[in-house]
N, CA and C atoms as a LAMMPS dump frame, in Angstrom:
ITEM: TIMESTEP
0
ITEM: NUMBER OF ATOMS
558
ITEM: BOX BOUNDS ff ff ff
-5.0000000000000000e+02 5.0000000000000000e+02
-5.0000000000000000e+02 5.0000000000000000e+02
-5.0000000000000000e+02 5.0000000000000000e+02
ITEM: ATOMS id mol type element x y z
1 1 1 N 221.026 344.549 -324.277
2 1 2 C 222.338 345.172 -324.24
3 1 3 C 222.835 345.33 -325.664
4 2 1 N 223.265 346.526 -325.983
5 2 2 C 223.946 346.794 -327.25
6 2 3 C 225.39 347.099 -326.875
7 3 1 N 226.338 346.467 -327.535
8 3 2 C 227.745 346.658 -327.179
9 3 3 C 228.598 346.79 -328.432
10 4 1 N 229.689 347.529 -328.299
11 4 2 C 230.621 347.701 -329.411
12 4 3 C 232.015 347.942 -328.852
13 5 1 N 232.989 347.835 -329.736
14 5 2 C 234.381 348.018 -329.362
15 5 3 C 235.068 348.896 -330.396
16 6 1 N 236.192 349.467 -329.985
17 6 2 C 236.985 350.3 -330.874
18 6 3 C 238.446 350.109 -330.52
19 7 1 N 239.285 350.088 -331.527
20 7 2 C 240.721 350.024 -331.306
21 7 3 C 241.369 350.987 -332.29
22 8 1 N 242.051 351.975 -331.777
23 8 2 C 242.639 353.026 -332.611
24 8 3 C 244.037 352.635 -333.052
25 9 1 N 244.334 352.838 -334.303
26 9 2 C 245.679 352.588 -334.787
27 9 3 C 245.996 351.144 -335.066
28 10 1 N 244.992 350.321 -335.355
29 10 2 C 245.258 348.912 -335.664
30 10 3 C 246.205 348.753 -336.851
31 11 1 N 246.26 349.754 -337.719
32 11 2 C 247.106 349.647 -338.901
33 11 3 C 248.589 349.822 -338.573
34 12 1 N 248.899 350.299 -337.373
35 12 2 C 250.293 350.509 -336.998
36 12 3 C 250.809 349.287 -336.244
37 13 1 N 251.868 348.689 -336.734
38 13 2 C 252.378 347.441 -336.182
39 13 3 C 253.194 347.616 -334.899
40 14 1 N 253.88 348.727 -334.743
41 14 2 C 254.867 348.823 -333.665
42 14 3 C 254.586 349.967 -332.703
43 15 1 N 253.333 350.178 -332.395
44 15 2 C 253.016 351.165 -331.373
45 15 3 C 251.749 350.733 -330.645
46 16 1 N 251.535 351.323 -329.49
47 16 2 C 250.365 350.975 -328.68
48 16 3 C 249.08 351.283 -329.46
49 17 1 N 248.091 350.425 -329.27
50 17 2 C 246.794 350.62 -329.914
51 17 3 C 245.738 350.784 -328.825
52 18 1 N 245.413 352.04 -328.478
53 18 2 C 244.408 352.278 -327.448
54 18 3 C 243.04 351.777 -327.903
55 19 1 N 242.306 351.221 -326.963
56 19 2 C 240.998 350.679 -327.291
57 19 3 C 239.948 351.095 -326.299
58 20 1 N 238.704 350.896 -326.717
59 20 2 C 237.57 351.19 -325.856
60 20 3 C 236.428 350.242 -326.163
61 21 1 N 235.526 350.129 -325.241
62 21 2 C 234.297 349.364 -325.431
63 21 3 C 233.178 350.167 -324.796
64 22 1 N 232.007 350.073 -325.377
65 22 2 C 230.871 350.799 -324.832
66 22 3 C 229.616 349.979 -324.943
67 23 1 N 228.653 350.333 -324.12
68 23 2 C 227.402 349.6 -324.155
69 23 3 C 226.219 350.445 -323.722
70 24 1 N 225.071 350.045 -324.215
71 24 2 C 223.788 350.638 -323.865
72 24 3 C 222.933 349.51 -323.311
73 25 1 N 222.533 349.64 -322.058
74 25 2 C 221.699 348.639 -321.407
75 25 3 C 220.285 349.19 -321.34
76 26 1 N 219.358 348.486 -321.965
77 26 2 C 217.962 348.924 -321.994
78 26 3 C 217.106 347.92 -321.22
79 27 1 N 216.263 348.446 -320.348
80 27 2 C 215.337 347.622 -319.583
81 27 3 C 213.928 348.139 -319.84
82 28 1 N 213.035 347.236 -320.252
83 28 2 C 211.643 347.613 -320.502
84 28 3 C 210.909 347.582 -319.169
85 29 1 N 210.414 348.737 -318.732
86 29 2 C 209.76 348.824 -317.429
87 29 3 C 208.574 349.78 -317.498
88 30 1 N 207.418 349.269 -317.112
89 30 2 C 206.192 350.075 -317.076
90 30 3 C 205.915 350.778 -318.401
91 31 1 N 206.126 350.056 -319.509
92 31 2 C 205.789 350.582 -320.825
93 31 3 C 206.775 351.562 -321.419
94 32 1 N 207.98 351.608 -320.866
95 32 2 C 208.996 352.505 -321.421
96 32 3 C 210.383 351.906 -321.195
97 33 1 N 211.356 352.391 -321.962
98 33 2 C 212.726 351.937 -321.812
99 33 3 C 213.439 352.759 -320.756
100 34 1 N 214.125 352.059 -319.865
101 34 2 C 215.084 352.709 -318.97
102 34 3 C 216.453 352.379 -319.539
103 35 1 N 217.28 353.386 -319.725
104 35 2 C 218.574 353.182 -320.384
105 35 3 C 219.734 353.591 -319.486
106 36 1 N 220.815 352.802 -319.586
107 36 2 C 222.058 353.083 -318.885
108 36 3 C 223.209 352.838 -319.867
109 37 1 N 224.269 353.59 -319.708
110 37 2 C 225.461 353.45 -320.544
111 37 3 C 226.617 352.919 -319.702
112 38 1 N 227.607 352.359 -320.386
113 38 2 C 228.892 352.056 -319.763
114 38 3 C 229.96 352.141 -320.839
115 39 1 N 231.183 352.403 -320.417
116 39 2 C 232.327 352.376 -321.322
117 39 3 C 233.59 352.117 -320.516
118 40 1 N 234.542 351.5 -321.176
119 40 2 C 235.839 351.179 -320.584
120 40 3 C 236.917 351.451 -321.629
121 41 1 N 238.165 351.47 -321.198
122 41 2 C 239.265 351.677 -322.143
123 41 3 C 240.483 350.887 -321.697
124 42 1 N 241.426 350.754 -322.623
125 42 2 C 242.716 350.109 -322.354
126 42 3 C 243.757 350.792 -323.228
127 43 1 N 244.957 351.004 -322.701
128 43 2 C 245.975 351.747 -323.442
129 43 3 C 246.596 350.992 -324.613
130 44 1 N 246.576 349.659 -324.589
131 44 2 C 247.189 348.875 -325.659
132 44 3 C 246.455 347.542 -325.738
133 45 1 N 245.622 347.377 -326.768
134 45 2 C 244.734 346.221 -326.827
135 45 3 C 244.375 345.892 -328.273
136 46 1 N 243.372 345.04 -328.449
137 46 2 C 242.877 344.678 -329.785
138 46 3 C 241.358 344.805 -329.813
139 47 1 N 240.809 344.846 -331.023
140 47 2 C 239.352 344.867 -331.166
141 47 3 C 238.73 343.647 -330.499
142 48 1 N 239.309 342.477 -330.728
143 48 2 C 238.725 341.257 -330.177
144 48 3 C 238.719 341.267 -328.654
145 49 1 N 239.787 341.719 -328.051
146 49 2 C 239.828 341.786 -326.586
147 49 3 C 238.774 342.762 -326.071
148 50 1 N 238.637 343.896 -326.73
149 50 2 C 237.647 344.875 -326.274
150 50 3 C 236.225 344.371 -326.521
151 51 1 N 236.007 343.599 -327.564
152 51 2 C 234.675 343.03 -327.802
153 51 3 C 234.292 342.104 -326.654
154 52 1 N 235.206 341.219 -326.263
155 52 2 C 234.914 340.308 -325.152
156 52 3 C 234.692 341.098 -323.869
157 53 1 N 235.507 342.097 -323.65
158 53 2 C 235.354 342.919 -322.438
159 53 3 C 234.023 343.653 -322.419
160 54 1 N 233.489 344.021 -323.597
161 54 2 C 232.17 344.67 -323.622
162 54 3 C 231.106 343.727 -323.072
163 55 1 N 231.215 342.448 -323.397
164 55 2 C 230.276 341.469 -322.861
165 55 3 C 230.451 341.259 -321.375
166 56 1 N 231.692 341.145 -320.932
167 56 2 C 231.972 340.959 -319.502
168 56 3 C 231.399 342.119 -318.698
169 57 1 N 231.716 343.339 -319.107
170 57 2 C 231.277 344.521 -318.359
171 57 3 C 229.764 344.659 -318.347
172 58 1 N 229.127 344.392 -319.469
173 58 2 C 227.665 344.505 -319.54
174 58 3 C 226.998 343.521 -318.594
175 59 1 N 227.403 342.259 -318.668
176 59 2 C 226.765 341.226 -317.849
177 59 3 C 227.131 341.362 -316.377
178 60 1 N 228.347 341.787 -316.102
179 60 2 C 228.78 341.987 -314.715
180 60 3 C 227.941 343.074 -314.043
181 61 1 N 227.538 344.057 -314.807
182 61 2 C 226.756 345.166 -314.251
183 61 3 C 225.312 344.816 -313.922
184 62 1 N 224.815 343.707 -314.452
185 62 2 C 223.441 343.289 -314.167
186 62 3 C 223.428 342.554 -312.836
187 63 1 N 222.708 343.074 -311.878
188 63 2 C 222.798 342.568 -310.504
189 63 3 C 221.98 341.309 -310.244
190 64 1 N 220.935 341.068 -311.027
191 64 2 C 220.161 339.844 -310.816
192 64 3 C 220.015 339.109 -312.137
193 65 1 N 219.729 337.826 -312.059
194 65 2 C 219.581 336.985 -313.243
195 65 3 C 218.457 337.52 -314.118
196 66 1 N 218.728 337.573 -315.426
197 66 2 C 217.696 338.037 -316.346
198 66 3 C 217.954 337.5 -317.752
199 67 1 N 216.932 337.611 -318.58
200 67 2 C 217.081 337.292 -320.002
201 67 3 C 217.718 338.509 -320.662
202 68 1 N 218.763 338.269 -321.432
203 68 2 C 219.512 339.368 -322.037
204 68 3 C 219.585 339.162 -323.544
205 69 1 N 219.066 340.118 -324.288
206 69 2 C 219.307 340.167 -325.729
207 69 3 C 220.61 340.939 -325.87
208 70 1 N 221.663 340.246 -326.27
209 70 2 C 222.978 340.861 -326.378
210 70 3 C 223.272 341.107 -327.845
211 71 1 N 223.327 342.371 -328.25
212 71 2 C 223.453 342.76 -329.647
213 71 3 C 224.823 343.385 -329.876
214 72 1 N 225.564 342.847 -330.849
215 72 2 C 226.902 343.346 -331.152
216 72 3 C 227.166 343.226 -332.646
217 73 1 N 228.049 344.078 -333.146
218 73 2 C 228.469 343.942 -334.543
219 73 3 C 229.755 343.127 -334.657
220 74 1 N 230.198 342.544 -333.542
221 74 2 C 231.399 341.708 -333.545
222 74 3 C 231.016 340.25 -333.784
223 75 1 N 231.287 339.762 -334.977
224 75 2 C 231.028 338.349 -335.248
225 75 3 C 231.897 337.478 -334.352
226 76 1 N 233.097 337.931 -334.071
227 76 2 C 234.007 337.204 -333.174
228 76 3 C 233.326 336.953 -331.824
229 77 1 N 232.711 337.968 -331.271
230 77 2 C 232.066 337.845 -329.972
231 77 3 C 230.792 337.007 -330.058
232 78 1 N 229.936 337.303 -331.017
233 78 2 C 228.66 336.589 -331.124
234 78 3 C 228.889 335.111 -331.434
235 79 1 N 229.768 334.816 -332.382
236 79 2 C 230.069 333.41 -332.685
237 79 3 C 230.754 332.733 -331.506
238 80 1 N 231.612 333.471 -330.821
239 80 2 C 232.272 332.906 -329.649
240 80 3 C 231.274 332.464 -328.596
241 81 1 N 230.312 333.327 -328.295
242 81 2 C 229.296 332.999 -327.289
243 81 3 C 228.414 331.851 -327.765
244 82 1 N 227.922 331.974 -328.966
245 82 2 C 226.908 331.043 -329.476
246 82 3 C 227.488 329.725 -329.97
247 83 1 N 228.619 329.765 -330.666
248 83 2 C 229.107 328.586 -331.381
249 83 3 C 230.377 327.962 -330.804
250 84 1 N 231.357 328.777 -330.44
251 84 2 C 232.666 328.244 -330.099
252 84 3 C 232.804 327.829 -328.635
253 85 1 N 232.318 328.656 -327.72
254 85 2 C 232.53 328.386 -326.297
255 85 3 C 231.994 327.035 -325.836
256 86 1 N 230.813 326.615 -326.271
257 86 2 C 230.342 325.297 -325.808
258 86 3 C 231.327 324.166 -326.142
259 87 1 N 231.898 324.178 -327.34
260 87 2 C 232.88 323.157 -327.727
261 87 3 C 234.175 323.283 -326.948
262 88 1 N 234.649 324.513 -326.769
263 88 2 C 235.88 324.716 -326.004
264 88 3 C 235.726 324.171 -324.591
265 89 1 N 234.604 324.499 -323.973
266 89 2 C 234.369 324.039 -322.597
267 89 3 C 234.277 322.518 -322.537
268 90 1 N 233.586 321.914 -323.517
269 90 2 C 233.44 320.452 -323.538
270 90 3 C 234.791 319.76 -323.675
271 91 1 N 235.756 320.439 -324.311
272 91 2 C 237.097 319.866 -324.478
273 91 3 C 238.077 320.407 -323.43
274 92 1 N 237.559 320.903 -322.304
275 92 2 C 238.452 321.405 -321.248
276 92 3 C 239.156 322.686 -321.63
277 93 1 N 238.438 323.584 -322.299
278 93 2 C 238.976 324.866 -322.742
279 93 3 C 240.175 324.695 -323.686
280 94 1 N 240.01 323.799 -324.634
281 94 2 C 240.978 323.657 -325.725
282 94 3 C 240.203 323.696 -327.027
283 95 1 N 240.934 323.908 -328.11
284 95 2 C 240.298 323.855 -329.427
285 95 3 C 241.135 322.984 -330.34
286 96 1 N 240.482 322.421 -331.326
287 96 2 C 241.151 321.493 -332.241
288 96 3 C 242.312 322.157 -332.974
289 97 1 N 242.141 323.418 -333.342
290 97 2 C 243.119 324.089 -334.178
291 97 3 C 244.223 324.813 -333.448
292 98 1 N 244.416 324.562 -332.179
293 98 2 C 245.502 325.229 -331.465
294 98 3 C 245.012 326.007 -330.261
295 99 1 N 245.783 327.01 -329.907
296 99 2 C 245.535 327.806 -328.71
297 99 3 C 244.296 328.684 -328.898
298 100 1 N 243.516 328.825 -327.848
299 100 2 C 242.386 329.758 -327.851
300 100 3 C 242.929 331.133 -327.493
301 101 1 N 242.837 332.049 -328.436
302 101 2 C 243.297 333.408 -328.154
303 101 3 C 242.354 334.068 -327.165
304 102 1 N 242.907 334.862 -326.27
305 102 2 C 242.136 335.607 -325.27
306 102 3 C 241.403 334.686 -324.292
307 103 1 N 241.996 333.526 -324.029
308 103 2 C 241.348 332.515 -323.188
309 103 3 C 240.922 333.064 -321.835
310 104 1 N 241.781 333.863 -321.198
311 104 2 C 241.436 334.377 -319.873
312 104 3 C 240.179 335.233 -319.919
313 105 1 N 240.003 335.993 -321.003
314 105 2 C 238.796 336.816 -321.134
315 105 3 C 237.57 335.962 -321.45
316 106 1 N 237.731 334.948 -322.304
317 106 2 C 236.606 334.041 -322.598
318 106 3 C 236.114 333.371 -321.316
319 107 1 N 237.033 332.99 -320.44
320 107 2 C 236.634 332.348 -319.184
321 107 3 C 235.893 333.326 -318.27
322 108 1 N 236.353 334.565 -318.22
323 108 2 C 235.63 335.576 -317.443
324 108 3 C 234.237 335.806 -318.016
325 109 1 N 234.149 335.873 -319.334
326 109 2 C 232.844 336.047 -319.974
327 109 3 C 231.946 334.852 -319.678
328 110 1 N 232.499 333.652 -319.729
329 110 2 C 231.711 332.459 -319.445
330 110 3 C 231.104 332.516 -318.043
331 111 1 N 231.869 332.957 -317.074
332 111 2 C 231.349 333.069 -315.706
333 111 3 C 230.155 334.022 -315.656
334 112 1 N 230.231 335.117 -316.391
335 112 2 C 229.118 336.075 -316.42
336 112 3 C 227.928 335.508 -317.194
337 113 1 N 228.193 334.773 -318.27
338 113 2 C 227.11 334.171 -319.053
339 113 3 C 226.301 333.19 -318.211
340 114 1 N 226.957 332.5 -317.281
341 114 2 C 226.267 331.517 -316.443
342 114 3 C 225.225 332.167 -315.535
343 115 1 N 225.36 333.449 -315.293
344 115 2 C 224.445 334.164 -314.4
345 115 3 C 223.165 334.617 -315.102
346 116 1 N 223.112 334.493 -316.434
347 116 2 C 221.987 335.051 -317.193
348 116 3 C 221.573 334.108 -318.314
349 117 1 N 220.414 334.373 -318.892
350 117 2 C 219.946 333.697 -320.105
351 117 3 C 220.248 334.644 -321.265
352 118 1 N 221.389 334.454 -321.91
353 118 2 C 221.871 335.401 -322.92
354 118 3 C 221.546 334.897 -324.322
355 119 1 N 220.964 335.771 -325.111
356 119 2 C 220.641 335.497 -326.509
357 119 3 C 221.461 336.442 -327.382
358 120 1 N 222.605 335.972 -327.873
359 120 2 C 223.458 336.854 -328.681
360 120 3 C 222.876 337.068 -330.074
361 121 1 N 223.05 338.271 -330.575
362 121 2 C 222.548 338.612 -331.904
363 121 3 C 223.548 339.54 -332.582
364 122 1 N 223.869 339.214 -333.821
365 122 2 C 224.793 340.042 -334.591
366 122 3 C 224.011 341.041 -335.43
367 123 1 N 224.513 342.27 -335.508
368 123 2 C 224.002 343.283 -336.439
369 123 3 C 225.182 343.813 -337.235
370 124 1 N 224.919 344.212 -338.45
371 124 2 C 225.976 344.795 -339.276
372 124 3 C 226.342 346.166 -338.713
373 125 1 N 227.62 346.386 -338.478
374 125 2 C 228.087 347.661 -337.958
375 125 3 C 228.03 348.763 -338.997
376 126 1 N 227.838 349.974 -338.517
377 126 2 C 227.845 351.174 -339.376
378 126 3 C 226.827 351.06 -340.506
379 127 1 N 225.66 350.501 -340.173
380 127 2 C 224.634 350.261 -341.194
381 127 3 C 223.304 350.906 -340.817
382 128 1 N 223.343 351.975 -340.035
383 128 2 C 222.121 352.691 -339.722
384 128 3 C 221.329 352.134 -338.555
385 129 1 N 221.923 351.298 -337.745
386 129 2 C 221.275 350.753 -336.548
387 129 3 C 221.574 351.743 -335.411
388 130 1 N 220.591 352.541 -334.973
389 130 2 C 220.886 353.631 -334.026
390 130 3 C 221.599 353.2 -332.753
391 131 1 N 221.149 352.117 -332.118
392 131 2 C 221.807 351.708 -330.882
393 131 3 C 223.254 351.282 -331.139
394 132 1 N 223.489 350.59 -332.252
395 132 2 C 224.844 350.172 -332.576
396 132 3 C 225.736 351.38 -332.869
397 133 1 N 225.202 352.349 -333.549
398 133 2 C 225.999 353.547 -333.83
399 133 3 C 226.279 354.333 -332.555
400 134 1 N 225.33 354.323 -331.639
401 134 2 C 225.553 355.003 -330.366
402 134 3 C 226.653 354.323 -329.555
403 135 1 N 226.612 352.996 -329.451
404 135 2 C 227.654 352.32 -328.668
405 135 3 C 229.011 352.403 -329.367
406 136 1 N 229.014 352.512 -330.694
407 136 2 C 230.265 352.775 -331.408
408 136 3 C 230.821 354.134 -330.978
409 137 1 N 229.949 355.117 -330.867
410 137 2 C 230.334 356.446 -330.386
411 137 3 C 230.941 356.351 -328.978
412 138 1 N 230.278 355.597 -328.073
413 138 2 C 230.795 355.446 -326.705
414 138 3 C 232.162 354.759 -326.698
415 139 1 N 232.297 353.687 -327.493
416 139 2 C 233.548 352.929 -327.529
417 139 3 C 234.689 353.763 -328.108
418 140 1 N 234.423 354.465 -329.184
419 140 2 C 235.452 355.286 -329.83
420 140 3 C 235.895 356.417 -328.91
421 141 1 N 234.924 357.062 -328.264
422 141 2 C 235.255 358.137 -327.331
423 141 3 C 236.101 357.599 -326.161
424 142 1 N 235.735 356.43 -325.639
425 142 2 C 236.508 355.835 -324.546
426 142 3 C 237.939 355.543 -324.99
427 143 1 N 238.093 355.025 -326.203
428 143 2 C 239.435 354.729 -326.725
429 143 3 C 240.253 356.004 -326.885
430 144 1 N 239.623 357.045 -327.421
431 144 2 C 240.333 358.304 -327.643
432 144 3 C 240.711 358.99 -326.34
433 145 1 N 239.777 359.012 -325.391
434 145 2 C 239.987 359.742 -324.147
435 145 3 C 240.584 358.876 -323.043
436 146 1 N 240.614 357.541 -323.257
437 146 2 C 241.089 356.587 -322.254
438 146 3 C 240.367 356.805 -320.921
439 147 1 N 239.029 356.705 -320.996
440 147 2 C 238.184 356.892 -319.826
441 147 3 C 237.329 355.656 -319.571
442 148 1 N 236.739 355.631 -318.386
443 148 2 C 235.821 354.571 -317.981
444 148 3 C 234.665 355.192 -317.223
445 149 1 N 233.483 354.626 -317.412
446 149 2 C 232.304 355.115 -316.692
447 149 3 C 232.257 354.584 -315.263
448 150 1 N 233.111 353.599 -314.935
449 150 2 C 233.12 352.98 -313.606
450 150 3 C 231.757 352.378 -313.285
451 151 1 N 231.195 351.644 -314.245
452 151 2 C 229.884 351.014 -314.066
453 151 3 C 228.83 351.693 -314.919
454 152 1 N 227.586 351.338 -314.67
455 152 2 C 226.482 351.91 -315.441
456 152 3 C 226.226 353.345 -314.989
457 153 1 N 225.874 354.176 -315.961
458 153 2 C 225.608 355.587 -315.702
459 153 3 C 224.39 356.017 -316.522
460 154 1 N 223.829 357.159 -316.19
461 154 2 C 222.674 357.673 -316.934
462 154 3 C 223.014 357.732 -318.422
463 155 1 N 222.071 357.331 -319.245
464 155 2 C 222.329 357.25 -320.682
465 155 3 C 222.185 358.602 -321.369
466 156 1 N 223.019 358.791 -322.369
467 156 2 C 222.922 359.953 -323.23
468 156 3 C 222.302 359.613 -324.579
469 157 1 N 221.72 358.404 -324.697
470 157 2 C 221.205 357.947 -325.987
471 157 3 C 220.164 358.887 -326.571
472 158 1 N 219.183 359.298 -325.765
473 158 2 C 218.106 360.136 -326.293
474 158 3 C 218.629 361.475 -326.821
475 159 1 N 219.526 362.116 -326.068
476 159 2 C 220.052 363.403 -326.547
477 159 3 C 220.949 363.211 -327.761
478 160 1 N 221.727 362.123 -327.789
479 160 2 C 222.541 361.804 -328.966
480 160 3 C 221.639 361.609 -330.175
481 161 1 N 220.555 360.844 -330
482 161 2 C 219.61 360.583 -331.078
483 161 3 C 218.938 361.876 -331.536
484 162 1 N 218.526 362.723 -330.601
485 162 2 C 217.914 364.009 -330.957
486 162 3 C 218.869 364.86 -331.791
487 163 1 N 220.155 364.85 -331.44
488 163 2 C 221.145 365.613 -332.197
489 163 3 C 221.263 365.129 -333.627
490 164 1 N 221.212 363.817 -333.826
491 164 2 C 221.284 363.279 -335.185
492 164 3 C 219.983 363.497 -335.949
493 165 1 N 218.868 363.439 -335.258
494 165 2 C 217.584 363.715 -335.92
495 165 3 C 217.535 365.153 -336.424
496 166 1 N 218.128 366.073 -335.677
497 166 2 C 218.18 367.47 -336.101
498 166 3 C 218.974 367.617 -337.399
499 167 1 N 219.831 366.635 -337.675
500 167 2 C 220.62 366.634 -338.91
501 167 3 C 219.983 365.76 -339.992
502 168 1 N 218.764 365.257 -339.726
503 168 2 C 218.051 364.476 -340.732
504 168 3 C 218.258 362.971 -340.67
505 169 1 N 218.965 362.463 -339.667
506 169 2 C 219.189 361.02 -339.548
507 169 3 C 218.192 360.39 -338.581
508 170 1 N 217.84 359.153 -338.827
509 170 2 C 216.99 358.339 -337.942
510 170 3 C 215.604 358.954 -337.709
511 171 1 N 215.091 359.687 -338.676
512 171 2 C 213.799 360.361 -338.513
513 171 3 C 212.654 359.385 -338.251
514 172 1 N 212.679 358.207 -338.849
515 172 2 C 211.574 357.266 -338.69
516 172 3 C 211.803 356.237 -337.574
517 173 1 N 212.931 356.311 -336.905
518 173 2 C 213.231 355.348 -335.856
519 173 3 C 212.387 355.62 -334.617
520 174 1 N 211.746 354.575 -334.084
521 174 2 C 210.923 354.701 -332.881
522 174 3 C 211.666 354.108 -331.697
523 175 1 N 212.331 354.967 -330.929
524 175 2 C 213.122 354.492 -329.795
525 175 3 C 212.263 354.016 -328.637
526 176 1 N 210.941 354.208 -328.717
527 176 2 C 210.072 353.753 -327.636
528 176 3 C 209.371 352.431 -327.958
529 177 1 N 209.719 351.799 -329.087
530 177 2 C 209.091 350.529 -329.461
531 177 3 C 209.355 349.478 -328.387
532 178 1 N 208.33 348.704 -328.009
533 178 2 C 208.516 347.677 -326.974
534 178 3 C 209.355 346.509 -327.481
535 179 1 N 209.838 345.654 -326.575
536 179 2 C 210.733 344.552 -326.943
537 179 3 C 210.254 343.657 -328.08
538 180 1 N 208.978 343.221 -328.135
539 180 2 C 208.622 342.314 -329.237
540 180 3 C 208.871 342.922 -330.613
541 181 1 N 208.56 344.197 -330.779
542 181 2 C 208.768 344.848 -332.068
543 181 3 C 210.247 344.99 -332.381
544 182 1 N 211.05 345.127 -331.363
545 182 2 C 212.471 345.36 -331.574
546 182 3 C 213.245 344.081 -331.791
547 183 1 N 212.9 342.985 -331.104
548 183 2 C 213.729 341.798 -331.132
549 183 3 C 213.066 340.581 -331.737
550 184 1 N 211.833 340.697 -332.163
551 184 2 C 211.161 339.553 -332.771
552 184 3 C 210.807 338.474 -331.776
553 185 1 N 210.586 338.839 -330.519
554 185 2 C 210.193 337.858 -329.511
555 185 3 C 208.794 337.338 -329.793
556 186 1 N 208.502 336.202 -329.177
557 186 2 C 207.161 335.642 -329.301
558 186 3 C 206.161 336.56 -328.665
């Protein structure tokens, strides 16, 4: 799963900040990737809330237990899953330094995490990572248009990638590389 979030107008203090989250779910099957997209939006939110929601929506959409490589450019989300949540849960959903922001969303995410073997991984955003740039496109579009895919839908990744390749971007990227080459698995 590749996921990203967007929040428009964060620089404005006294007006609604529409947000979106998007994701690309890839499943390796019979020697090829099967891809599905999802996106959601909210009329007034934050980047952090949309990042957590990207994880909730992605994992909620997976119908059976599986190993999930969860890739995001949100350090808040990746550190939350990997580093912070275990301590919060051990202390009864409290933290040493005060209130846990977005607690209700962290708890929803935790319920979804329990259903899968999730391996969170951070990537630098806007740094030429095709899947990350694609989910940024989905999240930004959702925020701008205030739309939702209502679950997983056929992916537009290949056509999006072809459009950028026609402009000279991602020419050497192999979107058909199997999981070990992509994620460094054993």
